[in-house]
C-alpha positions in Angstrom: -7.6 4.0 16.8 -9.7 2.1 14.3 -8.5 -1.5 14.0 -9.3 -3.4 10.8 -8.6 -7.1 10.7 -7.3 -9.0 7.7 -10.3 -11.3 7.7 -12.6 -8.2 7.4 -11.2 -7.3 3.9 -13.3 -7.7 0.8 -12.3 -10.7 -1.3 -11.7 -10.2 -5.1 -9.5 -11.3 -7.9 -9.9 -14.4 -10.0 -8.7 -17.5 -8.0 -9.1 -19.8 -11.0 -6.6 -17.6 -12.9 -4.2 -17.6 -9.9 -5.2 -14.2 -8.6 -6.3 -13.6 -5.0 -7.1 -10.0 -3.9 -8.1 -8.6 -0.5 -9.4 -5.0 -0.4 -9.2 -2.8 2.7 -11.5 -0.2 1.2 -14.7 -0.1 -0.8 -13.7 -1.6 -4.2 -15.4 -2.8 -7.4 -18.5 -4.8 -6.5 -17.9 -4.4 -2.8 -19.4 -0.9 -2.5 -19.4 0.4 1.0 -20.2 4.1 1.3 -18.9 4.1 4.9 -15.5 2.8 3.8 -14.5 4.8 0.8 -11.2 6.2 1.9 -9.0 7.3 4.8 -7.4 10.6 4.2 -5.7 10.5 0.8 -5.7 6.6 0.8 -8.5 5.2 -1.5 -7.3 1.6 -1.8 -5.0 -0.8 0.0 -5.1 -4.1 -1.8 -3.2 -7.3 -0.9 -2.5 -9.2 -4.1 -1.4 -12.8 -4.4 -0.4 -14.0 -7.9 0.6 -17.6 -8.7 3.6 -18.1 -11.1 2.5 -16.9 -14.6 -0.6 -15.1 -13.3 -1.2 -11.4 -13.6 -3.3 -8.4 -14.5 -3.5 -7.7 -18.2 -3.2 -4.2 -19.5 -5.7 -1.9 -17.8 -6.1 1.9 -17.3 -5.6 4.3 -14.4 -5.9 8.0 -14.1 -5.6 10.7 -11.4 -4.1 8.2 -8.9 -0.8 7.8 -7.1 -0.1 4.0 -7.1 2.5 2.8 -4.6 3.4 -0.9 -4.5 5.4 -2.9 -1.9 6.4 -6.4 -2.7 6.3 -8.8 0.3 7.4 -12.0 -1.5 8.4 -12.9 -5.0 9.0 -10.6 -7.9 6.6 -8.2 -9.7 7.0 -7.4 -13.4 5.7 -4.0 -14.4 5.2 -2.6 -17.9 3.3 0.6 -18.8 2.3 2.6 -21.9 4.7 5.4 -20.9 7.6 3.1 -21.8 8.6 1.9 -18.3 9.4 -1.7 -17.6 10.9 -3.1 -14.4 11.1 -6.0 -11.9 10.2 -5.0 -8.3 11.5 -7.1 -5.4 11.0 -7.2 -1.6 12.5 -4.0 -0.1 11.7 -1.9 -3.2 9.1 0.8 -3.5 7.4 1.3 -6.8 5.4 4.4 -7.6 3.3 5.0 -10.7 1.7 8.5 -11.0 -1.1 7.9 -13.4 -1.6 11.6 -14.2 -4.2 12.2 -16.9 -4.1 8.6 -17.9 -1.8 5.6 -18.3 -2.2 1.8 -18.9 -0.1 -0.9 -17.3 0.5 -4.6 -17.0 1.4 -6.4 -13.7 2.5 -10.0 -13.7 4.3 -12.7 -11.8 6.8 -13.8 -14.4 8.9 -15.7 -11.9 8.8 -19.3 -10.6 7.6 -18.4 -7.1 4.3 -17.1 -5.6 4.1 -13.3 -5.5 2.6 -11.3 -2.7 2.4 -7.5 -2.8 0.5 -4.7 -1.2 -0.7 -1.9 -3.6 -1.9 1.4 -2.2 -3.8 4.0 -4.2 -3.7 7.7 -3.1 -5.7 10.6 -4.4 -3.4 13.4 -5.8 -3.7 16.9 -4.5 -4.2 18.0 -8.1 -5.6 15.8 -10.9 -4.2 15.5 -14.3 -0.6 16.0 -15.5 1.8 13.7 -17.3 2.3 10.1 -16.0 5.6 9.4 -14.1 7.2 6.3 -12.7 10.0 5.3 -10.4 11.4 2.4 -8.4 13.5 3.0 -5.3 15.5 -0.1 -4.4 16.3 -1.2 -0.9 14.3 1.2 1.2 15.8 1.5 4.7 13.9 2.0 7.9 15.4 5.4 8.4 14.5 6.7 5.0 10.9 7.6 4.5 9.5 7.7 1.0 7.7 10.9 0.1 4.7 10.9 -2.3 4.5 14.7 -2.6 1.8 14.6 -5.2 -0.6 13.3 -2.5 1.0 15.1 0.5 1.9 11.8 2.1 5.0 10.0 3.5 5.5 6.2 3.6 7.6 4.8 6.5 8.9 1.2 6.5 9.4 -0.4 10.0 11.2 -3.7 10.5 11.1 -4.9 14.1 12.6 -7.7 16.0 10.8 -9.2 19.0 10.8 -6.7 21.8 12.0 -3.8 19.6 10.1 -0.5 19.8 9.6 2.2 17.3 7.6 5.5 17.3 4.6 6.0 15.1 4.9 9.4 13.4 2.7 12.0 15.0 0.2 13.0 12.3 -3.3 14.2 11.8 -3.9 10.9 10.0 -1.7 7.8 10.0 -2.4 4.4 8.4 -0.6 1.3 9.7 -0.5 -2.0 7.7 1.3 -5.1 8.9 2.9 -7.1 6.0 4.5 -9.8 8.1 5.0 -10.9 11.7 3.2 -9.6 14.8 3.3 -6.2 16.6 1.5 -4.4 19.4 0.2 -0.9 18.9 -1.5 0.5 22.0 -3.9 -2.2 23.2 -4.1 -3.8 19.8 -2.2 -7.0 18.9 -1.8 -7.1 15.1 -0.8 -9.8 12.7 -0.2 -10.0 8.9 -2.9 -8.1 6.9 -4.2 -6.2 10.0 -4.4 -2.4 9.7 -5.0 0.5 12.0 -6.4 3.9 11.1 -5.2 6.6 13.4 -6.7 10.1 13.7 -5.1 12.8 15.9 -2.9 10.4 17.9 0.5 11.3 19.2 3.2 9.6 21.3 2.3 6.1 20.1 4.9 3.3 20.0 4.8 0.0 18.2 6.4 -3.1 19.7 7.5 -6.1 17.8 6.1 -9.4 19.1 8.1 -11.4 16.5 10.2 -10.4 13.5 7.8 -8.0 11.8 7.5 -5.6 8.8 5.0 -2.7 8.9 4.1 0.0 6.5 3.1 3.3 8.0 1.6 6.2 6.0 1.9 9.6 7.5 -0.8 11.9 6.2 0.0 15.2 8.0 -3.0 17.3 7.1 -6.7 16.5 6.7 -7.4 15.6 3.0 -9.8 17.9 1.1 -10.8 17.4 -2.5 -9.0 19.7 -5.0 -11.0 22.6 -6.4 -12.6 21.8 -9.8 
């Protein structure tokens, strides 16, 4: 178990423009060769956008981008013709393929908080694709087959227990509330990187929401 605290994240964004970013992995000017990825996960960014703030059109390629909204509403538009509003409980996935550009904004009246996770695909290239699944339930994992990964959402009341999937790699990120995992007490923004663990349970300390990535096989770079 490798516990990473919220206050250990690398700061980013543009606070004067209403954008605050907190990066769990080496990102942009915060280059850390010892923290480049965990399995297929290459980024886990917590973003906070003030009303009217956002990221102007920018490119992505060879990346699976999965977004979870914690508070507020996220407006998405991309050059493949997709446009949508993503709300708490929805999962958004943008497969960048060989290349796509998109815009992300807080067009609503309330602050926006979302967690965006980037995964390396098993095979680079291909055509971009996009989907939003509304109202993900705890019992319905979300598969990102392009990266060989599975996302589980866990919502726990105080004292409630849930199993962490047995996997070669698992990544746990707390979006709200407090939970216990093994000997670790975790709060919002805290994360745990698990390698080769099995039989673990998570216990709610208060009303909590947790994202758990199941990465069932060691990640290896695709052949050139």
